[in-house]
C-alpha angles and dihedrals in degrees: 000000000000127000110311114256101171123027123188121182131174090340117175125180141155143152115281108309094346113098115211106163123051124193096323116190115191135149133192119195122212113273094017135124106217120188121213109196137177141118126289109291096026092120102254099129090045087058094052089050091051089049092047086050091237088127131031122259144175133222129044120330116167129172123189091340095312131110108243098186098087093043130101118230096261091054089054089047089053090051091061102265105129129172132211101206127220109265093027096252095212125170097258098196095051125079125257090255091050089052092050089050090054090063090060099043092109097045117115096196093076087163089069094055094095091051092051091049090056093045091054094044088051092053092042112028090173090067094055088052089050100037095122097042124102108264090220091061096058130097121263093259094049090049088052091053088049091051092050094045090049089055091050089053088068091062095239126198089196126028118204109201118190115200099332094179099048113136094353133129114253092244093056091048088054092054091048091051090055093051089053089060088050089049092054093048086056090061102264118131116218135208105190119197111201145164089192095081091182093056093046096046093050093068106024131099095205137003145205126206119213128198124176092342099314137101106243099169141022141167146087117333091253092053094050091046089055098044109108095216091053095043090052098044100037116011099049095239 
């Protein structure tokens, strides 16, 4: 694995008195695409919320050499940790271009915004065509493109993507997976949370499997695909 960008050790988190995560260990190397898979309710989204500092957590949580645990969400964001939330959560009554600008509102290098716009429009030509259209009037696939583009406008070091394929046609999912490899080639590391194991494994370098708030499997994609428990539970074998 390359130099560690995100290191999680013995991480526990939940909502008030309700624990959800139990002693989670996970690492993401700089330049990797890492898949985090598991069924609905496994704790995947809760883990992303803990990493993004939206909820409190205990354990070790380091990003790019810094301790994230004492930081508020905006400080983690400013360090380059950016999430694409489940369900897109766009500003539906704003245009595509306005949504993209919202992703860059905390950036200090305003001179680089035009370059970022061109980069996003190159990755997602449909967004350039629809840049003056209201985001709420677009298809689910176009909205997912816009959500990913908005995150990229923040110039992330690590992109956390929650359920990218949810509710989308397979052909659209395939297009987005191709874009993920392009994003990685441009220097952005990706942690991809997915229920669609086939989709996640098709682009990831390594993977983790979560069940009931715990990591129950990890390894290279080849190792996970050959693991009898993973094959039976998630790959239909």
